[in-house]
N, C-alpha and C positions, 0 to 999 in steps of 0.2 A: 552323660554318664549312662543313660538308658541304652545307648548305642554301643556301649563297651561290653567286652566279654571278661574282662579282668583288669587289675590295676597294679602297676609297680610304682612304688614311691622311693625316692632316695633322699634321705634326710642328711644333707650336708650341714656342716658347721656354718652358722650365719651370724649370730650375735654372741659376742664373748662378754661374760660377766666377770669382771676382775674381783669385785667384792661386792656382796649384796646380802639380803636377808630374805628368807622365804617365810611366809606366814601361812603354814599348811592348814591349820584349822582356825582360820581368822574369825569364824562365827562363834566360836567358843570363847568363854570369858577367860579360862585359864590356858588358853593356847600360848605357847612360847615361840618367838621368832627363832628360826634356825639360820645361822650364817652360812653362807655359800661363798666360794671363791674359785677362780680359775675354771669356770665351766662354760660350755657352749650351749646355746639354744638353737634350733632350726627354724625354718619358716613355719608359720601357723598353717599353711596350706598342707604341710606334711601331716597334719591332724585332720584338717577339714575333708580333703578329697578321699583319704582312705576310709573315713567315717561314712561319707556318702556311699562309697562302693559297698562297704561292709553291710550297710542297712538295706541295700538292694540285694544282698546275697552274692555279690560278685567275689571271686577269688582276689585276695589282696596280698601282696608280697612287698614288705618294707625293709629297705636296707638303711642301716643307721651308721653314720660316720662315728668312729671312735671318739669319745669325748662328748658327744651330744647327749644331753640329759635324757634319760629314759623315763618319760612320763607320758601319761595319757595313752594313746595308741602306740606309742614308741616303747612302752614296757613289754617285755617278753611275755608271751601268752595271752595278751589282752584280746587279740583277734583270732587266736587259735593257731595260727601258722607261725612256725619258727621264724624269728627275725635275725638275720645275719648282721654282724657288725664288721665294717671294713676300716682299714687303716691306710690312708693315703700316703703315709710316709713309706709304705712298702710297694713294690711293683705290683700293679693291679693285674698284670698278666698272670702272676702267681696265683691270685685268687681264682681267676677264670679257669685255670687248670686244675683247681682243687676238687677233691670228691664232694666237699660241702656245696660248692657252686653247682656241680653237675646234679646232685641229688635234689637240691632245693628248687632249682629252675625246671627240672623234669616233673617234680611233684606239682608245682604251680601250673605248668603247662598242661598237665593232666586235668587239673580242676577247671581250666579255662576251656579245654576241649569238651568237658562235661556241660559247661554253660552253652557252648555252641550247639551241641546236640539237643539240649532241652529247649532251646529257643523255638517258638512256634507250636510247641506242644501245650495242650490245654492244662490248666493248673490242677494239681491234685489236692483234694482237701485232707485226705488221710492216707 
């Protein structure tokens, strides 16, 4: 991770929960279980690796497939940069031609270029 200048993560659907229960505040006595159904989780590495990059101050861009539960780093706004959601039932070429794609990838690329330029400079305290 220290050799990287930025990170892109793609949170594909991985585990399907047909019917389950979430215990959001399990440590509280009066927490009520919440039923969930027909939802997807992604790989835990879609949380771990972006967290590592974020901790190092690297630019992180996360794409989340439609239907994947938005929790942890997959929630919009948690790491600061807009998180696009994509739908594989639609042609992916459409998305790559969209203004959203061009804007978000250009912004992320600008952040990465800033990291490249800053490498090798002495740290600034203030």
